[in-house]
C-alpha positions as CSV (number, residue, x, y, z in Angstrom):
1,M,0.0,0.0,0.0
2,K,1.4,3.4,-0.9
3,K,2.5,5.7,1.9
4,F,0.0,8.4,1.1
5,A,-2.8,5.9,0.6
6,K,-2.3,4.2,4.0
7,T,-1.8,7.2,6.2
8,L,-5.0,7.8,8.2
9,S,-4.5,11.4,9.2
10,V,-6.7,14.3,9.9
11,A,-4.6,16.4,7.5
12,A,-5.6,14.1,4.7
13,V,-9.3,14.5,5.5
14,S,-9.3,18.3,5.8
15,G,-7.6,18.6,2.4
16,A,-6.5,22.1,3.3
17,L,-3.2,24.1,3.3
18,L,-1.0,25.7,5.9
19,F,0.9,28.6,4.4
20,T,0.7,32.4,3.9
21,S,-0.5,33.9,0.7
22,A,1.6,36.7,-0.9
23,C,-1.2,37.6,-3.2
24,S,-2.7,41.1,-3.1
25,S,-6.2,41.9,-2.1
26,K,-6.8,43.0,-5.6
27,E,-6.0,39.5,-6.9
28,A,-8.1,37.9,-4.2
29,S,-11.2,39.9,-5.0
30,K,-11.0,40.0,-8.8
31,E,-14.1,38.8,-10.7
32,E,-13.7,35.8,-13.0
33,K,-15.1,35.8,-16.5
34,K,-18.0,33.5,-17.1
35,V,-16.8,30.4,-18.9
36,S,-18.3,29.8,-22.4
37,V,-18.2,26.0,-22.5
38,E,-19.6,26.0,-26.0
39,S,-16.6,27.9,-27.3
40,L,-14.2,25.3,-25.9
41,P,-13.0,22.2,-27.8
42,D,-15.1,19.0,-27.7
43,A,-14.1,16.3,-25.2
44,G,-11.4,14.3,-26.9
45,D,-10.3,17.1,-29.2
46,F,-6.6,17.3,-28.5
47,K,-5.4,18.8,-31.8
48,D,-3.7,21.8,-30.2
49,Q,-0.6,20.9,-28.0
50,L,-0.6,22.5,-24.5
51,T,2.1,22.7,-22.0
52,L,1.0,21.9,-18.4
53,N,2.9,21.9,-15.1
54,L,1.2,19.0,-13.3
55,S,1.4,17.9,-9.7
56,G,-0.5,15.4,-7.6
57,S,-1.0,14.0,-4.1
58,V,2.4,12.2,-4.0
59,T,4.6,14.9,-5.5
60,R,7.8,14.6,-3.5
61,G,10.2,16.3,-6.0
62,K,11.6,12.9,-7.1
63,V,10.0,12.6,-10.5
64,E,12.4,12.3,-13.5
65,D,11.8,14.1,-16.7
66,G,10.8,11.8,-19.6
67,N,9.5,9.1,-17.3
68,Y,7.3,6.2,-18.5
69,V,3.9,7.7,-17.4
70,Q,4.8,11.2,-18.6
71,K,5.6,10.0,-22.1
72,K,2.4,8.0,-22.4
73,L,0.2,10.9,-21.1
74,E,1.9,13.4,-23.4
75,E,1.1,11.2,-26.4
76,Q,-2.4,10.4,-25.4
77,F,-3.5,13.9,-24.6
78,N,-1.1,15.9,-26.8
79,V,0.5,17.8,-24.0
80,K,4.0,18.6,-22.9
81,I,4.2,18.0,-19.1
82,E,6.5,20.1,-17.0
83,N,7.3,18.2,-13.8
84,T,7.1,19.7,-10.3
85,K,10.4,19.2,-8.5
86,T,9.2,20.6,-5.2
87,D,8.4,18.3,-2.2
88,T,4.8,19.2,-1.7
89,W,4.7,17.2,1.5
90,N,7.3,19.6,3.0
91,A,5.6,22.7,4.5
92,D,8.7,24.9,4.2
93,Q,9.1,24.1,0.5
94,V,5.4,24.7,0.0
95,N,5.5,28.0,1.8
96,L,8.4,29.2,-0.5
97,M,6.5,28.1,-3.6
98,V,3.4,30.0,-2.5
99,A,5.3,33.1,-1.4
100,S,6.9,33.3,-4.8
101,G,3.6,32.8,-6.6
102,D,5.2,30.0,-8.7
103,L,2.5,27.3,-8.4
104,P,2.0,24.3,-10.5
105,D,-1.1,24.2,-12.7
106,T,-2.5,21.5,-10.5
107,F,-1.7,20.6,-6.9
108,A,-2.8,18.8,-3.8
109,F,-0.4,19.9,-1.1
110,T,-0.2,17.5,1.8
111,A,-0.2,20.2,4.5
112,G,-3.0,21.5,6.6
113,G,-4.5,24.9,7.5
114,K,-6.7,26.8,5.0
115,T,-10.0,25.7,3.6
116,A,-10.5,25.5,-0.2
117,Q,-12.6,28.7,0.0
118,E,-9.9,30.5,1.9
119,L,-7.3,29.4,-0.6
120,Y,-9.5,30.7,-3.4
121,D,-10.1,34.0,-1.6
122,S,-6.3,34.4,-1.3
123,G,-6.1,34.5,-5.0
124,L,-4.1,31.4,-5.5
125,T,-6.6,29.2,-7.3
126,R,-9.4,29.4,-9.8
127,T,-12.9,27.9,-9.8
128,I,-13.8,24.9,-11.8
129,P,-17.2,25.3,-13.5
130,K,-19.8,22.5,-13.1
131,E,-20.5,22.7,-16.8
132,M,-16.8,22.0,-17.6
133,L,-16.8,19.0,-15.2
134,E,-19.9,17.6,-16.8
135,K,-18.3,18.0,-20.3
136,Y,-14.8,16.9,-19.5
137,A,-14.9,14.9,-16.3
138,P,-18.1,12.8,-16.4
139,L,-16.6,9.9,-14.3
140,Y,-15.8,12.4,-11.6
141,M,-19.3,13.8,-11.7
142,K,-20.8,10.3,-11.5
143,M,-18.7,9.6,-8.4
144,L,-20.0,12.8,-6.8
145,S,-23.6,11.8,-7.6
146,E,-23.1,8.5,-5.9
147,N,-21.9,10.0,-2.6
148,P,-24.2,11.9,-0.3
149,S,-23.9,15.7,-0.6
150,G,-20.9,15.2,-3.0
151,D,-22.1,17.7,-5.6
152,K,-22.5,20.4,-2.9
153,M,-19.1,20.1,-1.4
154,N,-16.4,22.7,-2.3
155,L,-18.9,25.0,-4.0
156,K,-17.7,28.6,-4.2
157,K,-19.8,30.7,-1.7
158,G,-22.9,32.1,-3.3
159,T,-22.9,29.8,-6.2
160,D,-24.3,26.4,-7.1
161,N,-22.2,25.7,-10.2
162,E,-18.6,26.7,-9.4
163,Y,-16.2,24.6,-7.4
164,V,-13.1,25.9,-5.6
165,A,-11.5,22.5,-5.4
166,L,-12.2,18.9,-6.5
167,I,-12.5,16.1,-3.9
168,G,-11.5,12.5,-3.6
169,Q,-13.3,9.2,-2.8
170,Y,-11.8,7.4,0.2
171,A,-13.1,3.8,-0.2
172,H,-9.9,2.6,1.5
173,V,-11.3,3.8,4.9
174,D,-14.8,2.5,4.3
175,G,-16.1,0.8,7.4
176,L,-14.3,0.5,10.7
177,V,-10.7,1.6,10.8
178,W,-9.7,0.1,14.2
179,G,-10.5,-3.1,16.0
180,P,-9.4,-4.8,19.2
181,T,-7.0,-7.7,19.3
182,F,-6.0,-10.2,22.0
183,R,-3.1,-12.5,22.6
184,L,-4.8,-15.8,21.5
185,D,-2.0,-18.0,22.8
186,W,-2.5,-16.4,26.2
187,M,-6.3,-17.0,26.0
188,E,-5.7,-20.6,25.2
189,K,-3.3,-21.1,28.1
190,L,-5.7,-19.4,30.5
191,G,-8.8,-21.3,29.2
192,I,-10.5,-18.1,27.8
193,R,-12.9,-18.9,25.0
194,P,-13.1,-16.7,21.8
195,P,-16.4,-14.8,21.5
196,G,-17.3,-16.5,18.2
197,E,-16.1,-18.7,15.4
198,I,-12.5,-17.8,14.5
199,K,-10.9,-17.8,11.1
200,Q,-7.3,-17.8,10.0
201,V,-6.1,-14.7,8.2
202,G,-3.7,-16.5,5.9
203,P,-1.8,-19.7,5.3
204,S,1.8,-18.5,5.9
205,G,4.3,-15.7,6.5
206,G,2.9,-15.1,10.0
207,R,-0.7,-14.7,8.9
208,E,-1.3,-18.3,10.0
209,K,-0.8,-17.1,13.6
210,I,-3.5,-14.4,13.3
211,Y,-7.2,-15.1,13.6
212,Y,-10.4,-13.0,13.5
213,T,-14.0,-13.3,14.5
214,D,-17.1,-11.1,14.2
215,G,-17.9,-12.0,17.8
216,A,-17.2,-9.5,20.6
217,Y,-16.7,-9.3,24.3
218,T,-18.6,-7.1,26.7
219,I,-16.7,-4.5,28.7
220,Q,-17.3,-6.7,31.8
221,E,-16.0,-9.8,30.0
222,M,-13.0,-7.8,28.8
223,E,-12.2,-6.7,32.3
224,E,-12.0,-10.3,33.4
225,I,-9.7,-11.1,30.5
226,L,-7.4,-8.1,31.3
227,K,-7.3,-9.3,34.9
228,A,-6.2,-12.8,33.7
229,F,-3.6,-11.3,31.3
230,T,-2.2,-9.2,34.2
231,F,-2.2,-11.5,37.2
232,D,-2.4,-15.1,35.9
233,D,1.2,-15.3,34.4
234,P,0.0,-15.8,30.8
235,D,3.5,-16.0,29.4
236,G,4.5,-18.7,31.9
237,N,7.7,-17.1,33.1
238,G,6.7,-17.1,36.8
239,K,7.0,-13.3,37.1
240,D,4.4,-10.6,37.6
241,D,5.4,-8.6,34.5
242,T,2.5,-8.6,32.1
243,Y,-0.4,-6.1,31.6
244,G,-3.8,-6.3,30.0
245,I,-3.5,-3.1,28.0
246,S,-0.9,-0.5,27.2
247,P,-2.2,2.8,25.7
248,W,0.0,5.6,24.5
249,N,0.0,9.4,25.1
250,N,0.2,11.2,21.8
251,N,-3.3,10.5,20.5
252,T,-6.4,8.5,21.4
253,N,-6.4,5.9,18.6
254,W,-5.9,3.3,21.4
255,A,-9.3,4.2,22.7
256,H,-11.5,4.2,19.6
257,T,-13.4,1.0,20.2
258,L,-13.3,1.4,24.0
259,M,-14.9,4.8,23.7
260,G,-17.3,3.3,21.2
261,S,-18.6,1.0,23.9
262,F,-19.7,4.2,25.6
263,G,-21.4,5.4,22.4
264,I,-18.9,8.2,21.7
265,A,-16.0,9.0,19.4
266,P,-13.1,11.5,19.9
267,T,-13.6,15.1,18.7
268,F,-17.2,14.5,17.6
269,N,-20.3,16.0,19.1
270,L,-23.6,14.5,20.3
271,M,-27.0,15.4,21.8
272,E,-27.1,14.9,25.6
273,D,-30.1,15.8,27.7
274,G,-31.4,17.9,24.8
275,K,-28.2,19.9,24.5
276,L,-25.4,19.8,21.9
277,V,-22.1,18.9,23.6
278,S,-18.6,17.9,22.5
279,T,-17.6,14.3,23.2
280,E,-14.9,15.5,25.6
281,I,-17.4,17.2,28.0
282,S,-20.1,14.5,27.7
283,Q,-21.4,12.3,30.5
284,N,-20.5,9.3,28.4
285,Y,-16.9,10.5,28.1
286,K,-16.9,10.9,31.9
287,A,-18.0,7.3,32.3
288,F,-15.3,6.2,29.9
289,L,-12.6,8.0,31.9
290,K,-13.9,6.4,35.1
291,Q,-13.7,3.0,33.5
292,M,-10.1,3.6,32.5
293,A,-9.2,5.0,35.9
294,K,-10.7,1.9,37.5
295,W,-8.6,-0.4,35.3
296,Y,-5.5,1.7,36.1
297,D,-6.2,1.4,39.8
298,M,-6.6,-2.3,39.4
299,G,-3.2,-2.5,37.8
300,L,-4.5,-3.7,34.4
301,I,-3.0,-0.7,32.5
302,D,0.7,-0.5,31.9
303,P,1.8,2.5,34.0
304,E,4.6,3.4,31.5
305,F,2.0,4.4,29.0
306,T,2.3,8.0,30.1
307,T,5.8,8.1,28.7
308,L,5.0,6.2,25.5
309,D,4.0,7.6,22.1
310,D,2.4,5.2,19.6
311,K,5.8,4.1,18.1
312,K,7.3,3.4,21.5
313,S,4.2,1.6,22.4
314,W,4.7,-0.7,19.4
315,E,8.2,-1.5,20.7
316,K,6.8,-2.2,24.2
317,Y,4.2,-4.5,22.8
318,K,6.8,-6.5,20.8
319,Q,8.4,-7.4,24.1
320,G,5.5,-9.7,24.7
321,K,4.2,-8.3,27.9
322,V,0.8,-6.8,26.7
323,G,-2.3,-8.8,26.0
324,Y,-4.7,-6.3,24.3
325,Y,-4.0,-3.9,21.5
326,V,-6.0,-2.1,18.8
327,A,-5.2,-2.5,15.1
328,Q,-6.2,-1.6,11.6
329,P,-7.2,-4.3,9.2
330,S,-3.9,-4.0,7.3
331,Y,-2.0,-4.6,10.5
332,I,-3.9,-7.8,11.1
333,A,-3.3,-8.9,7.6
334,M,0.4,-8.1,7.8
335,D,0.5,-5.8,4.8
336,D,4.1,-4.8,3.9
337,W,3.7,-1.2,4.9
338,A,2.6,-2.1,8.4
339,K,5.7,-4.2,9.3
340,G,7.0,-3.3,12.7
341,R,3.7,-2.1,14.0
342,A,1.8,-3.7,16.9
343,P,0.2,-6.2,17.1
344,Q,1.6,-7.9,14.0
345,N,5.2,-7.3,15.1
346,I,4.8,-10.0,17.8
347,V,4.4,-12.7,15.1
348,E,6.8,-11.4,12.4
349,N,9.6,-13.5,13.7
350,P,9.3,-17.0,12.2
351,D,10.3,-18.5,15.5
352,S,7.5,-16.7,17.4
353,T,4.9,-18.8,19.1
354,A,2.6,-15.9,19.7
355,K,-0.9,-16.0,18.3
356,L,-3.4,-13.1,17.9
357,L,-7.2,-12.8,17.7
358,A,-9.0,-9.8,16.2
359,T,-12.6,-9.3,17.3
360,A,-15.5,-7.0,16.7
361,P,-15.5,-3.9,19.0
362,E,-16.3,-4.3,22.6
363,I,-19.9,-4.0,23.8
364,G,-20.9,-1.5,26.5
365,K,-23.3,-2.0,29.3
366,D,-26.2,-0.5,27.3
367,G,-25.3,-2.4,24.1
368,Q,-23.3,0.4,22.5
369,Q,-20.7,-0.9,20.1
370,G,-18.5,0.6,17.3
371,E,-16.2,3.5,16.7
372,G,-16.2,7.0,15.1
373,A,-16.3,7.2,11.4
374,F,-12.9,8.1,9.9
375,I,-14.6,10.7,7.8
376,P,-17.4,12.3,9.8
377,V,-19.9,12.5,6.9
378,G,-19.7,10.1,3.9
379,N,-16.5,8.9,2.3
380,L,-15.2,12.0,0.4
381,A,-12.1,13.9,1.5
382,D,-9.0,15.8,0.4
383,A,-8.7,18.6,-2.2
384,F,-7.3,19.0,-5.7
385,Y,-6.6,22.5,-6.8
386,V,-6.2,24.3,-10.1
387,S,-3.9,27.4,-10.2
388,K,-5.4,30.8,-10.9
389,D,-3.3,31.2,-14.0
390,V,-4.8,28.2,-15.8
391,T,-6.9,29.2,-18.8
392,D,-10.2,27.6,-19.7
393,E,-8.6,25.7,-22.6
394,E,-5.9,24.4,-20.3
395,L,-8.5,23.5,-17.7
396,A,-10.5,21.5,-20.3
397,R,-7.4,19.4,-21.0
398,I,-6.5,19.1,-17.3
399,L,-10.0,17.8,-16.4
400,Q,-9.8,15.1,-19.1
401,I,-6.4,14.0,-17.8
402,F,-7.7,14.1,-14.2
403,D,-10.9,12.2,-15.0
404,Y,-8.9,9.5,-16.9
405,I,-6.0,8.8,-14.5
406,N,-8.1,9.0,-11.4
407,F,-11.5,7.5,-12.3
408,D,-11.1,5.3,-15.3
409,N,-9.6,2.1,-14.0
410,D,-8.1,1.3,-17.4
411,A,-5.6,3.9,-16.3
412,R,-4.1,1.5,-13.8
413,W,-0.8,1.8,-15.8
414,T,-0.4,5.3,-14.4
415,L,0.0,3.7,-10.9
416,Y,1.5,0.3,-11.6
417,G,2.6,0.2,-15.3
418,E,2.0,-2.9,-17.3
419,V,1.4,-6.0,-15.2
420,G,4.1,-8.5,-16.1
421,V,6.5,-5.8,-17.1
422,H,6.5,-3.2,-14.4
423,S,4.5,-5.0,-11.7
424,D,3.2,-8.3,-10.6
425,W,0.2,-9.6,-8.6
426,E,1.1,-10.5,-5.0
427,G,-1.2,-13.5,-5.2
428,E,-4.2,-14.4,-7.4
429,P,-4.4,-12.1,-10.4
430,E,-7.0,-9.3,-10.0
431,K,-7.7,-10.5,-6.5
432,S,-4.5,-9.4,-4.7
433,A,-2.2,-6.4,-4.4
434,L,0.1,-5.3,-7.2
435,K,3.9,-5.0,-6.4
436,I,6.2,-2.9,-8.5
437,R,9.3,-4.7,-9.7
438,P,12.6,-3.5,-8.1
439,E,14.0,-1.9,-11.2
440,F,11.2,0.6,-11.3
441,A,10.5,3.4,-8.8
442,E,7.3,2.7,-6.8
443,Q,6.5,6.4,-6.9
444,E,7.7,9.1,-9.3
445,G,11.3,8.5,-10.3
446,N,11.9,6.7,-13.7
447,S,8.5,5.2,-13.7
448,G,6.4,8.3,-13.0
449,F,3.9,6.1,-11.1
450,W,1.5,8.2,-8.9
451,A,3.3,11.4,-10.1
452,Y,0.2,13.1,-11.4
453,N,-2.6,11.2,-9.6
454,F,-4.9,12.5,-6.9
455,R,-5.6,10.7,-3.7
456,T,-8.9,9.1,-4.6
457,Y,-9.8,5.4,-4.7
458,D,-12.9,3.4,-5.5
459,K,-13.2,-0.2,-4.2
460,E,-11.4,-1.7,-7.3
461,R,-8.5,0.6,-6.8
462,V,-8.3,-0.2,-3.1
463,G,-7.8,-3.8,-4.2
464,W,-4.7,-2.8,-6.1
465,F,-2.8,-1.8,-3.0
466,Q,-4.3,-3.7,-0.1
467,S,-3.5,-7.4,0.1
468,E,-6.1,-10.0,-0.5
469,Y,-5.9,-10.9,3.2
470,T,-6.7,-7.3,4.2
471,M,-9.6,-7.3,1.8
472,K,-10.9,-10.6,3.2
473,V,-10.7,-9.3,6.8
474,K,-12.4,-6.1,5.8
475,N,-15.2,-7.7,3.8
476,E,-15.9,-10.3,6.5
477,L,-15.6,-8.0,9.5
478,Y,-14.6,-4.3,9.4
479,A,-16.4,-3.1,6.2
480,R,-19.3,-5.5,6.2
481,E,-22.5,-3.6,5.4
482,D,-24.4,-4.7,8.6
483,V,-21.3,-3.8,10.7
484,K,-21.1,-0.4,9.2
485,E,-24.8,0.3,9.6
486,K,-24.8,-0.8,13.3
487,M,-21.4,0.3,14.5
488,M,-20.4,3.5,12.7
489,I,-20.6,6.5,15.1
490,R,-21.0,9.9,13.4
491,P,-21.3,13.4,14.9
492,Y,-24.8,14.9,15.4
493,K,-23.9,18.0,13.5
494,W,-21.1,18.9,11.1
495,D,-20.3,22.0,9.0
496,L,-19.7,20.0,5.8
497,F,-20.1,23.0,3.5
498,N,-18.1,25.5,5.5
499,E,-21.2,27.6,6.1
500,T,-20.3,28.7,9.6
501,N,-17.3,30.2,11.4
502,I,-16.3,26.9,13.0
503,K,-12.9,26.6,11.2
504,E,-11.8,30.0,12.3
505,L,-12.9,29.4,15.9
506,E,-11.1,26.0,16.0
507,K,-7.9,27.7,14.7
508,R,-8.1,30.2,17.5
509,Y,-9.0,27.8,20.4
510,K,-8.0,24.3,19.3
511,G,-4.5,24.4,20.9
512,Q,-5.7,25.4,24.3
513,L,-8.7,23.1,24.3
514,D,-6.6,20.1,23.2
515,T,-4.2,20.8,26.1
516,I,-7.1,21.0,28.6
517,V,-8.6,17.7,27.4
518,A,-5.3,15.9,27.3
519,E,-4.2,17.0,30.7
520,F,-7.5,16.1,32.3
521,R,-7.6,12.7,30.5
522,M,-4.1,11.7,31.7
523,K,-4.6,12.9,35.3
524,A,-8.0,11.2,35.4
525,I,-6.8,7.8,34.2
526,V,-3.8,7.7,36.6
527,G,-5.8,8.9,39.6
528,E,-4.3,12.3,40.1
529,V,-7.7,13.9,40.1
530,D,-11.0,12.7,41.4
531,I,-13.1,12.6,38.3
532,D,-16.5,13.2,40.0
533,K,-15.2,16.1,42.1
534,E,-13.3,17.8,39.3
535,W,-15.6,17.2,36.4
536,D,-17.7,20.4,36.6
537,S,-14.6,22.5,37.0
538,Y,-13.0,20.8,33.9
539,V,-16.2,21.3,31.8
540,E,-16.4,25.0,32.8
541,N,-12.7,25.5,32.0
542,W,-13.2,23.9,28.6
543,K,-16.2,26.1,27.8
544,N,-14.5,29.3,29.0
545,N,-11.5,28.7,26.8
546,G,-13.4,28.8,23.5
547,G,-15.4,25.6,23.8
548,Q,-18.7,27.4,24.4
549,E,-18.2,29.6,21.3
550,I,-17.5,26.6,19.2
551,L,-20.6,24.8,20.4
552,A,-22.7,27.9,19.7
553,E,-21.4,28.2,16.2
554,L,-21.9,24.4,15.6
555,E,-25.6,24.9,16.4
556,K,-25.8,26.6,13.0
557,A,-24.5,23.5,11.2
558,P,-26.8,20.9,9.6
559,K,-27.5,17.6,11.1
560,V,-25.4,14.7,9.8
561,S,-28.5,12.6,9.4
562,D,-29.8,15.1,7.0
563,L,-26.5,15.4,5.1
564,L,-26.4,11.7,4.5
565,K,-29.8,11.8,2.9
566,Q,-28.8,14.4,0.2
């Protein structure tokens, strides 16, 4: 799986930019001429050669001039491609590019900060008329129509037919992103039964030591398992040196399904007692903290977690002293990109006797089960921009290239070349991942693979970079339709169309609010504060430091349930 495809980050979802525009207010406010689509060439009319400076989601400045993909695209679309030699994942290099005003014709900078509307208002990008998309990018428009609210996202304020950016389909994060795992060999030694029928992930390479089931444990059952993992010497060394769970301190990914058993998800919002509240000040979140504090007090949680980030936590898990860990489907299926990550790192050594069991998310006392959706509303994310200097004629050609390489799956060669020449199937043809041969660059370089593509994937494309084992685990557990319908937690309200001032308020207050939440969470879990006694003070502190303003602004946003119907 490609680096940019597998990274599950908020920056990817926001699809915005962090840099300062050097453009004048005159540029930012200038009116654009209305496009006369009838005067532009027909789709497929490439008789006039154009020169285009193209960039995509994976532009790291490593593309070689005259690469394989470049030559084929130039011939097919009668263009001369100028390659972008800047690392668009490097914020400093992006800032310099923007300050100079020397932007590629197309870009999808992997840095966060400004919304697409703000970027347009800064005078750096142009709009993309809906008429031109319908004429030159019909596959893209079809994708939008198949996703709730897709055709309303990224519209320029005050219009219903001009887009300030294009958006991508994120089928690779469809369904649940995280799931709990247990040391199955410890369970067998301790006589703990799996919660359902278990299946083997794969036949060899370590996958034969990993199992999964769509059954799940309740929180109370899980507590008993964690106690056994901690106190019943599951590794048989005669020492009291194991723990049920080892979280980490730099994010809350470790808690996604645990919080789901309380009906909540990090950073979302919900209705509670008739009022809109953020997860982090909700009564259910308070109950979650009390559960974690109880487990810490019982000795079930590794006390070193306060000093561990996620990477150090992987190393700690590999020592074989932790029984429970959360994982993504690709970790469980041992995809190449996930090597070294817990929990698969415990079985990577061929001599390892460890075994793992992945289950469905834990079930709370009131039957809650699941986790927060990776994308709050639908499955669309990220942003692809067109520079302000691009003419209508150039845009027509760009949209046809964009539509072909990103949404026509016959264009697989732009990502993997010719199968049998540049790449090979990892397993069964058309049902397993594609692997680039070592003599060709996996990205950019002499091949030009991914050099001009946007970060967007339908289900077929996901199958090109995720192993057949990952796809099996997802299809039978994480992304199964009934699982998604039952277990996907979404916020109550969300400003999908940037109609409120939420983004500006979050920029102003997010840092201090994150600090308040993180400090209270840590102190609450380790017992430094009495949660019941300090709760009201914590909530008041959160509200007084910008939280109340954010909630008031969020009241103006539409309900997610309504957005999903559009």
